[in-house]
C-alpha angles and dihedrals in degrees: 000000000000089000090053092052092051091048088048092048091047090050090049092050091048091048092049090048092050092048093048090050091047090049090051091052092050090049091048089047094054090044089053091049091048090051091048090049091050091049092050089049091050091049090049092050090048092050091048091050092049092048090050091051091047091051090049092051091048091051091049091050092047091049092048091049092047091050091050091048089050091051092049091047092050091048091049091049090052091050092047090053091061098065148330113310140173116229121196124182114202115192117321097299108048134068122178119195121186129179139152092289098052142278139299127198121194116193127177129186146112131286121238089268092052102258115143121236141172119211120194118189120189127188118185129173117210111179105317095333124101114206114198119187128176122194117191113193124198107200093190091061096026089230135129132207116205124198129171151150143193126226128195103228093192091065114069090197095049119132124209113266114211116238113232099183123047126199 
């Protein structure tokens, strides 16, 4: 009988050990699932935050581009009011305006790496002097680069002279 009791006790101890191990696995399993759920939630919040920031940047870029287009349009309207002009729109990105004073070309587009830009090229002839000015506007940085030169058209050997001050 004593042998049976010790076999029974050994079986009980083994059963308790197995149950405690099984319980530990179940606990570890729910802990793992909770961790996975928290990680997925954190990833989802991160994605939502990044999408919100991207939408905000897109809206800022669109607003900056719209403001630049409005400024160029206002400037063109002012120039058109001063005299007869010929306006040609070529495609969706180019406008050519020519009048008695000269010509202006406005071109908008994107660089090879996707950055937007607006380039405005103006040629005016005053007397025998050609004045060429290029303004390149970067709406993402809200900056402009201005380059230009003058050329004496009465001198066949004349070389372009860079303009250092722009009006």
